[in-house]
N, C-alpha and C positions, 0 to 999 in steps of 0.2 A: 594939457592941466584946462583946456576947453572942452574936451570932451568928457573928461570926468564930470564936472560941474553939470554940463548938459544932462548927462547922465543922472547924476543924484536930483536933478530939478524933475529931469521925465521920471524918475521914480518913485519921487516924493505927489506928483501929481495923481499918476496911477494909484498909490495907497488911499490918498487921502480922498479921490474920488469914487462915488458910490458906482458900486457893481449892482447890477439887473440880472438876477437869475431866470430860469423859467416860469416861475410861478409868479413875475412882477415885483418881487421885495428886494429891496436893495439892501446891498451890506457892502463895507468896506473893509479892501483885500486887504489879507495879513500878510506881515513879511515873512517869508520861510525862513527857516534855520542857516541853509545854506548862504542865504544873501545875508541875513545877519552875522554870519560867522565871516564871510568874505570883505563885510564893510569894516570889521573891527579889523581884521589882518591886514586890510589898505591901511587903514589909521594908524596902525603901529607901526605898519612898512615905513611909513611916510616920517612919523616922528622917529624912527631911528635911522633913516637916512638922512633927514635932516640934521642931526646930533652927530653920527657916527661917521658920515660917508668921509668924510677928509681923512678921518685916520684910519679906517679900513678899506675904504673904497668904493668904487660907484655899485658893486652889487650888493651891498648891505641889505638895502631895502628891500631887495628880491628875494634874497635865501631868507629874510628875517619873515616875510610872507607867506612863502611856503610853509616854514617851520611853525608860526602861529596858525595855519591851518591844521596841521597834520597834528600839533598838539591839542588844539580846541577839539580836536574829533576822536584823539584818543580820550580827552578828560569828559567828553559826553559818554561815551561807550562805557568807561571803569564809571562814572556815576549811576549809569544804567543798571550796570551788574549791580554795584553796591547797592543801588534801591530793591533789587528783587533778593539780594542776602539780607538786606536789614526786614523785610516785610519776612521772608523764612524765618528768620530769628525772633520776632515779634509774635508770628504767628505761634511759633512753639512755645515762646513763655507763655501765652495767654492760653493754650490749650495746657500745660503743665499746672497752672494757677487755676484752671477751672476743675480740671480731674482731681486736684489734690484736695478742693472744698468738697466735693462730691464725695469723698471719702470719709471725710472728717464727721 
């Protein structure tokens, strides 16, 4: 548990401390999507382990963490595809609306 909290504090310090790039400008580093996904999965895993480990066994937290990561990755890919589909449909509707107005 101590290493988890040490990792969290080290990451917070790293994220909040300014990073200097080659031009001398400073900016705060951003959390990557993988780090955010892993943090969320870890938090859900801890909650699940605390609530369900006595009934379903000690591995429920580990299984939950891997399941949450895979579900989040699938959700992200589905959302990316849905965004592309929505963009195509919206563009088609706009094209049809513009061409109908020109004909009249």
